[in-house]
KEKOLBA-646573 format. One record per residue (C-alpha): x, y, z. Coordinates in Angstrom, 1 decimal, padded with zeros to 4 digits. Layout:
NODE     east    north       up
NODE        X        Y        Z
...
//
This chain:
NODE     east    north       up
NODE    003.0   -014.2    035.0
NODE    002.4   -016.8    032.2
NODE   -000.9   -017.6    031.1
NODE   -001.9   -021.1    029.3
NODE   -005.3   -021.3    027.2
NODE   -006.3   -024.8    027.5
NODE   -008.7   -025.9    024.8
NODE   -009.3   -028.5    022.3
NODE   -007.7   -027.9    018.7
NODE   -010.2   -028.4    015.8
NODE   -008.7   -030.1    013.0
NODE   -010.9   -029.1    010.3
NODE   -009.4   -028.7    006.7
NODE   -009.0   -024.9    005.9
NODE   -010.6   -024.2    002.8
NODE   -008.7   -021.7    000.4
NODE   -010.9   -018.9   -001.1
NODE   -011.3   -019.5   -004.7
NODE   -010.5   -016.1   -006.8
NODE   -012.6   -016.1   -010.0
NODE   -010.3   -015.1   -013.0
NODE   -013.2   -013.6   -015.1
NODE   -013.6   -011.1   -012.1
NODE   -010.0   -010.0   -011.6
NODE   -009.4   -010.0   -015.5
NODE   -010.6   -006.6   -016.5
NODE   -008.9   -005.0   -013.4
NODE   -005.5   -006.6   -014.3
NODE   -005.9   -005.4   -017.8
NODE   -006.8   -002.1   -017.0
NODE   -003.9   -001.7   -014.3
NODE   -001.5   -003.1   -016.8
NODE   -002.5   -000.4   -019.3
NODE   -002.2    002.1   -016.7
NODE    001.3    000.9   -015.7
NODE    002.2    001.2   -019.5
NODE    001.3    004.6   -019.6
NODE    003.1    005.8   -016.5
NODE    006.2    004.0   -018.0
NODE    005.8    005.9   -021.4
NODE    005.6    009.1   -019.5
NODE    008.2    008.3   -017.2
NODE    010.8    006.5   -019.7
NODE    009.8    007.9   -023.2
NODE    008.1    011.4   -022.8
NODE    011.4    013.4   -023.4
NODE    010.0    016.5   -025.9
NODE    012.0    015.3   -028.9
NODE    009.2    012.4   -029.4
NODE    006.7    013.6   -027.5
NODE    002.9    013.6   -027.6
NODE    002.4    016.6   -025.6
NODE    004.1    019.6   -026.7
NODE    006.3    021.5   -024.3
NODE    008.4    020.1   -021.3
NODE    005.7    019.9   -018.8
NODE    005.6    016.3   -018.5
NODE    009.2    016.0   -018.6
NODE    009.7    018.3   -015.6
NODE    006.7    016.8   -013.7
NODE    008.2    013.0   -014.1
NODE    012.0    014.3   -013.9
NODE    012.9    013.0   -010.4
NODE    011.1    009.8   -010.8
NODE    012.9    009.3   -014.0
NODE    016.4    009.7   -012.4
NODE    015.0    007.3   -009.5
NODE    014.0    004.7   -012.0
NODE    017.4    005.0   -013.8
NODE    015.8    006.5   -017.2
NODE    018.7    008.8   -018.5
NODE    017.3    012.3   -019.6
NODE    020.3    014.7   -019.7
//
């Protein structure tokens, strides 16, 4: 059984929300730095040129490294 809804359409212009860049910029920079740090640990932290001694970080991100296409063997 089909139901129909009758009514008037309000043709008011839709206001697009304004996103202030000054409020987003610090969070965007913070997120970008976190992504660069994650990229370093997944892509470059391999033990030979590592900032952290040992292979703990390498083993922790080993599967993610292969998933993203970084060679490590």
